[in-house]
C-alpha positions in Angstrom: 13.4 -150.3 -50.6 15.2 -146.7 -50.4 16.7 -147.3 -54.0 13.2 -148.1 -55.4 11.5 -145.1 -53.7 14.1 -142.8 -54.9 13.6 -144.4 -58.5 10.0 -143.8 -58.1 10.6 -140.2 -57.2 12.8 -139.7 -60.2 10.0 -141.0 -62.4 7.5 -138.6 -61.0 10.0 -135.6 -61.3 10.2 -136.5 -65.1 6.4 -136.6 -65.6 5.9 -133.2 -63.9 8.6 -131.4 -66.0 7.6 -129.1 -68.9 9.2 -126.5 -71.1 6.8 -123.9 -72.5 9.3 -122.1 -74.6 9.9 -123.0 -78.3 13.4 -123.1 -79.7 12.2 -120.2 -81.8 10.4 -118.3 -79.0 12.5 -115.0 -79.6 11.5 -114.9 -83.0 8.1 -115.9 -82.4 7.7 -113.2 -79.9 8.9 -110.7 -82.6 6.5 -111.8 -85.0 3.6 -111.6 -82.5 4.4 -108.2 -81.7 4.2 -107.3 -85.6 1.0 -108.8 -85.5 -0.2 -106.9 -82.6 0.9 -103.6 -84.3 -1.6 -104.5 -87.3 -4.7 -105.7 -85.2 -7.8 -103.2 -84.7 -9.5 -106.0 -82.3 -9.0 -104.6 -79.1 -6.4 -102.7 -77.0 -6.2 -105.6 -74.6 -3.9 -107.2 -77.0 -0.7 -104.9 -76.3 2.2 -107.1 -75.2 4.9 -105.9 -72.6 7.8 -104.3 -73.6 11.3 -105.5 -73.0 12.1 -102.3 -71.1 8.9 -103.0 -69.0 10.0 -106.6 -68.5 13.5 -105.4 -67.3 11.8 -103.3 -64.6 9.3 -105.6 -63.4 11.8 -108.5 -62.7 13.6 -106.1 -60.2 10.3 -105.8 -58.2 10.0 -107.0 -54.7 9.0 -110.5 -53.6 6.3 -110.5 -51.2 3.1 -111.9 -50.8 0.3 -109.6 -51.4 -2.3 -111.5 -49.2 -0.1 -110.5 -46.4 2.1 -107.6 -47.7 3.7 -107.1 -51.2 5.8 -103.8 -51.1 5.6 -103.0 -54.6 1.9 -103.6 -54.9 1.5 -101.5 -51.5 3.5 -98.8 -53.2 1.3 -98.9 -56.0 -1.9 -98.7 -54.3 -0.7 -96.2 -52.2 0.2 -94.0 -55.7 -3.3 -94.9 -57.0 -5.1 -93.7 -53.9 -3.2 -90.2 -54.1 -3.3 -89.8 -57.8 -7.2 -90.4 -57.6 -8.1 -88.4 -54.5 -9.2 -91.4 -52.8 -8.4 -92.9 -49.3 -7.5 -96.4 -50.5 -6.7 -98.7 -53.4 -6.6 -102.4 -54.2 -4.8 -104.0 -57.1 -6.9 -106.9 -58.8 -6.3 -109.3 -61.7 -9.0 -107.7 -64.0 -11.4 -104.9 -64.5 -14.3 -107.5 -64.4 -13.4 -108.5 -61.0 -12.9 -104.8 -59.9 -16.2 -103.7 -61.2 -17.9 -106.9 -59.4 -16.1 -106.3 -56.1 -17.2 -102.6 -56.2 -20.8 -103.4 -56.8 -20.9 -106.5 -54.3 -19.2 -104.1 -51.5 -21.6 -101.2 -52.2 -24.7 -103.6 -52.1 -25.5 -104.8 -48.7 -29.3 -105.8 -48.3 -31.6 -106.8 -51.4 -34.0 -105.9 -52.9 -31.6 -103.4 -54.8 -30.7 -102.4 -58.3 -27.7 -100.9 -60.4 -28.5 -98.3 -63.2 -26.3 -98.0 -66.0 -26.0 -97.5 -69.8 -27.5 -100.5 -71.8 -24.1 -100.6 -73.5 -22.2 -100.8 -70.3 -19.5 -103.4 -69.7 -21.1 -104.6 -66.4 -24.4 -105.5 -68.4 -22.9 -106.8 -71.7 -19.8 -108.4 -71.0 -19.1 -109.6 -67.4 -21.2 -112.8 -67.8 -24.2 -111.6 -65.7 -21.9 -111.3 -62.8 -23.9 -108.6 -60.9 -26.8 -111.0 -60.9 -24.7 -113.8 -59.7 -22.5 -112.2 -57.4 -24.6 -109.7 -55.9 -28.3 -110.6 -56.7 -29.0 -107.3 -58.2 -31.1 -106.1 -60.9 -29.6 -104.0 -63.7 -31.8 -101.2 -64.9 -30.5 -100.6 -68.2 -31.1 -97.1 -69.9 -30.8 -96.0 -73.1 -29.3 -92.4 -73.3 -31.9 -89.9 -75.1 -29.2 -88.1 -76.7 -27.7 -91.3 -78.3 -24.1 -90.6 -76.7 -24.1 -90.7 -72.9 -26.4 -90.7 -69.8 -27.4 -87.4 -68.5 -29.1 -86.5 -65.1 -32.6 -86.4 -67.2 -32.2 -90.0 -68.0 -31.3 -91.0 -64.5 -34.2 -89.2 -63.0 -36.8 -90.7 -65.6 -35.3 -94.5 -64.7 -34.1 -94.3 -61.2 -36.4 -96.4 -58.7 -36.7 -94.3 -55.5 -39.4 -94.7 -52.7 -41.1 -97.8 -51.1 -43.0 -99.4 -54.2 -42.5 -103.2 -53.2 -42.8 -103.9 -56.9 -39.7 -102.5 -57.8 -36.0 -102.9 -56.9 -34.8 -99.6 -55.6 -31.6 -98.0 -57.4 -28.7 -98.3 -54.8 -25.8 -97.5 -57.2 -25.5 -95.6 -60.4 -22.6 -97.2 -62.4 -21.3 -94.9 -65.3 -18.5 -96.0 -67.7 -16.1 -93.4 -69.1 -14.9 -93.9 -71.8 -17.9 -96.0 -73.3 -17.1 -97.3 -76.6 -14.4 -94.8 -76.8 -16.4 -91.9 -75.9 -16.3 -89.5 -73.4 -18.8 -88.4 -71.0 -18.9 -84.5 -70.5 -17.5 -83.8 -66.9 -20.6 -81.7 -66.3 -23.0 -84.3 -66.8 -21.2 -86.6 -64.4 -21.0 -84.0 -62.0 -24.8 -83.4 -62.5 -25.4 -87.1 -62.1 -23.3 -87.4 -59.0 -25.2 -84.4 -57.1 -28.5 -86.0 -57.9 -27.2 -89.4 -56.6 -26.0 -87.9 -53.3 -29.2 -86.1 -52.7 -30.9 -89.4 -53.1 -28.5 -91.3 -51.1 -27.4 -93.6 -54.0 -23.7 -94.7 -54.7 -21.9 -93.7 -57.6 -19.4 -96.1 -59.1 -17.4 -95.8 -62.5 -16.0 -98.4 -64.9 -12.8 -96.3 -65.6 -11.2 -99.1 -67.4 -10.1 -96.4 -70.0 -10.4 -93.3 -68.0 -6.7 -92.8 -68.8 -7.8 -91.6 -72.5 -10.2 -89.0 -70.9 -7.3 -87.8 -68.8 -5.0 -87.6 -71.7 -7.5 -86.1 -74.3 -9.0 -83.4 -72.0 -6.1 -82.6 -69.9 -8.1 -83.0 -66.8 -6.5 -84.5 -63.6 -7.6 -87.8 -62.3 -8.5 -86.7 -59.1 -11.1 -84.0 -60.7 -12.4 -86.7 -63.1 -13.0 -89.0 -60.2 -14.1 -86.8 -57.5 -18.0 -87.4 -58.3 -17.5 -91.1 -57.6 -17.5 -93.4 -54.3 -15.5 -95.9 -56.2 -13.6 -96.4 -59.4 -12.2 -99.4 -61.2 -9.3 -98.4 -63.4 -7.6 -100.9 -65.7 -3.6 -101.1 -66.4 -4.0 -103.9 -69.2 -6.0 -102.0 -72.0 -4.8 -98.4 -73.0 -1.8 -98.4 -70.8 -0.4 -101.6 -72.1 0.4 -103.6 -68.8 0.1 -107.3 -69.0 -2.4 -107.7 -66.2 -4.4 -105.9 -63.5 -6.8 -103.3 -62.6 -7.0 -101.0 -59.3 -10.3 -100.2 -57.4 -10.1 -97.0 -55.2 -12.6 -95.8 -52.9 -13.0 -94.9 -49.0 -10.8 -97.2 -46.6 -14.0 -98.6 -45.4 -15.2 -99.6 -48.8 -11.6 -101.1 -50.0 -11.2 -102.9 -46.6 -14.8 -104.4 -47.5 -13.8 -105.2 -51.1 -10.3 -106.7 -49.9 -12.3 -109.2 -47.9 -14.6 -110.0 -51.0 -11.7 -110.3 -53.3 -10.5 -113.1 -51.2 -13.8 -114.5 -51.4 -13.9 -114.3 -55.0 -10.6 -116.2 -55.1 -8.6 -113.3 -56.2 -6.1 -112.9 -53.5 -2.9 -113.1 -55.2 0.7 -114.0 -54.1 3.8 -112.5 -55.6 2.2 -109.5 -57.3 5.2 -107.4 -57.1 6.2 -107.9 -60.9 2.4 -107.1 -62.1 2.5 -104.0 -59.7 5.7 -103.0 -61.3 4.6 -103.4 -65.1 1.7 -101.3 -64.1 3.8 -98.6 -62.5 6.0 -98.7 -65.9 3.1 -98.3 -68.0 2.0 -95.2 -65.8 5.3 -93.6 -66.2 6.0 -94.2 -69.9 2.9 -95.2 -71.6 0.2 -92.5 -70.6 2.0 -89.9 -72.5 1.4 -92.1 -75.7 -2.4 -91.8 -75.7 -2.5 -88.6 -77.5 -0.9 -90.0 -80.3 -3.3 -93.1 -80.4 -6.1 -90.7 -80.5 -4.8 -88.8 -83.5 -4.3 -92.2 -85.2 -7.9 -93.0 -84.5 -9.1 -89.9 -86.1 -7.1 -90.4 -89.0 -8.9 -93.6 -89.5 -12.4 -91.7 -89.1 -11.3 -88.9 -91.7 -10.0 -91.6 -94.3 -13.3 -93.6 -93.8 -15.3 -90.3 -94.5 -13.4 -89.5 -97.5 -14.1 -92.9 -99.0 -18.0 -92.6 -98.3 -18.2 -95.0 -95.4 -20.6 -93.9 -92.4 -19.1 -93.1 -89.1 -21.7 -94.3 -86.4 -19.5 -93.4 -83.5 -16.6 -90.7 -83.6 -13.1 -91.0 -82.8 -13.2 -89.1 -79.4 -10.5 -91.4 -78.0 -9.2 -94.9 -79.1 -12.2 -96.3 -81.1 -14.2 -95.6 -84.2 -17.2 -97.4 -85.3 -18.1 -97.2 -89.1 -20.3 -98.8 -91.8 -19.2 -99.4 -95.1 -22.3 -100.2 -96.8 -23.0 -96.9 -98.2 -20.1 -97.5 -100.7 -21.5 -101.1 -101.1 -18.6 -102.9 -98.8 -19.4 -105.5 -96.1 -17.1 -106.1 -93.1 -16.6 -109.5 -94.2 -15.0 -108.6 -97.6 -12.7 -106.2 -95.6 -11.8 -108.9 -93.2 -11.0 -111.2 -96.0 -9.0 -108.7 -98.0 -7.0 -107.5 -94.8 -6.3 -111.4 -93.9 -4.7 -111.9 -97.3 -2.1 -108.9 -97.1 1.6 -110.0 -97.2 1.5 -108.5 -93.6 -2.0 -109.3 -92.7 -4.4 -107.0 -90.6 -6.7 -108.2 -88.3 -10.2 -106.6 -87.9 -13.7 -107.4 -86.6 -16.7 -105.6 -87.7 -17.9 -102.2 -87.0 -15.5 -101.3 -84.3 -11.6 -100.2 -85.0 -9.4 -100.0 -82.0 -6.1 -98.5 -81.9 -3.7 -98.5 -79.2 0.0 -97.7 -78.3 1.5 -100.4 -80.4 -0.6 -99.7 -83.6 1.3 -99.1 -86.6 0.6 -96.0 -88.6 1.2 -98.2 -91.6 -1.6 -100.4 -90.6 -4.1 -97.6 -90.5 -3.0 -96.4 -93.9 -2.9 -100.3 -95.3 -6.8 -100.5 -93.9 -8.0 -97.2 -95.5 -6.2 -98.5 -98.9 -8.3 -101.8 -98.5 -11.7 -100.0 -98.2 -10.7 -97.6 -100.7 -9.9 -100.2 -103.3 -13.0 -102.3 -102.3 -15.2 -99.1 -102.7 -13.8 -98.6 -106.1 -14.2 -102.1 -107.3 -18.0 -101.9 -106.3 -18.5 -98.5 -108.1 -16.8 -99.7 -111.2 -19.1 -102.9 -111.0 -22.2 -100.5 -111.1 -23.0 -99.8 -107.3 -24.4 -96.4 -106.9 -23.1 -95.1 -103.4 -26.1 -94.1 -101.1 -26.2 -91.0 -99.0 -24.7 -91.5 -95.4 -27.5 -91.7 -93.1 -27.1 -88.8 -90.5 -26.6 -89.6 -86.9 -26.8 -86.9 -84.3 -23.5 -85.4 -83.3 -21.8 -88.7 -85.0 -23.1 -90.5 -82.1 -23.2 -94.2 -81.9 -26.8 -95.6 -83.4 -26.0 -99.3 -82.8 -25.7 -101.1 -79.5 -24.3 -104.2 -80.8 -21.0 -104.6 -82.4 -21.4 -106.2 -86.1 -18.8 -108.8 -86.4 -17.4 -110.8 -88.9 -16.2 -114.0 -87.1 -14.1 -111.9 -84.4 -15.1 -111.1 -80.9 -15.0 -107.4 -80.3 -16.1 -106.9 -76.8 -13.4 -105.6 -74.4 
């Protein structure tokens, strides 16, 4: 009997075994890293470096629901860095935003005011409605670039009119589509919000780019906000994670909600260590990213494409139709290079692992296509003027590739 049980256990043990690594895994990873360097789809595709992994595997082994030393140390650093009382590590920026809104919103009816292009509105699967039962008051900026206090005053819901959901939170995003909100406008909105008893939340997934570009401290940038979500896995290149910062009471409530959402994690030390490595070694790479993005914009302008949103940080939006070229033609030509480029539609994203050669190869493709169209008889049109180079579209034009995050 005992021998039959042992045999059965051995069979089950064989059934559960799995080997995820290919025989060529190391070569595959090198190939993937090369592909990342030639992709303009998003900065979420960055991969951990060997040095980051080396640092991460030395991390502590605690359980974050109870106590995880490296994670606690990261949270303490983030609180100090941002000038807030407390911080909490979470798996994703979407969870961080949704936890923040849920923690702020106590008793309906209530609403959250945001830019109509905001991530919480377009790319979080309706989470604000699902998790918080809140209405989103989506505003189109009058200047085409960023929300101002005038936009907020015109759209905020105050008072006790029972036909409307009162505004309880104003949620800004900085950067938004790679563009920077001027700090004086952030401060003006915050002063209005505090006067009216409205909470301020920032989706600061790419706030690192603002600090790197302007030289403004994180503490100063975030002082106007009650809560801020900050992502480690986009511009900074960590493999996973975001941080939510705010007051002690706010973070305590958000931590409880994190457990409710299923976001309480266990051995997070290696994740926190990866984020710490990114903060220490990758933040200083961002100015070079911005310069490379500006090179993209300059090259596209020289060719005759229309720039619909300027390269303020890591993104540039463009329209090649003035030279007779389509996004689909660019994507097809890019995919046929000996070392292919991956592009979507109107949005080009540069990241810390983007190759300068990839930028030049992309511009060569657009230039060659434009020249082919000209020789075929296409007459370039005048580029449509856009105010201050601000984005005129609220949806990314795609060519079979998603361009959301």
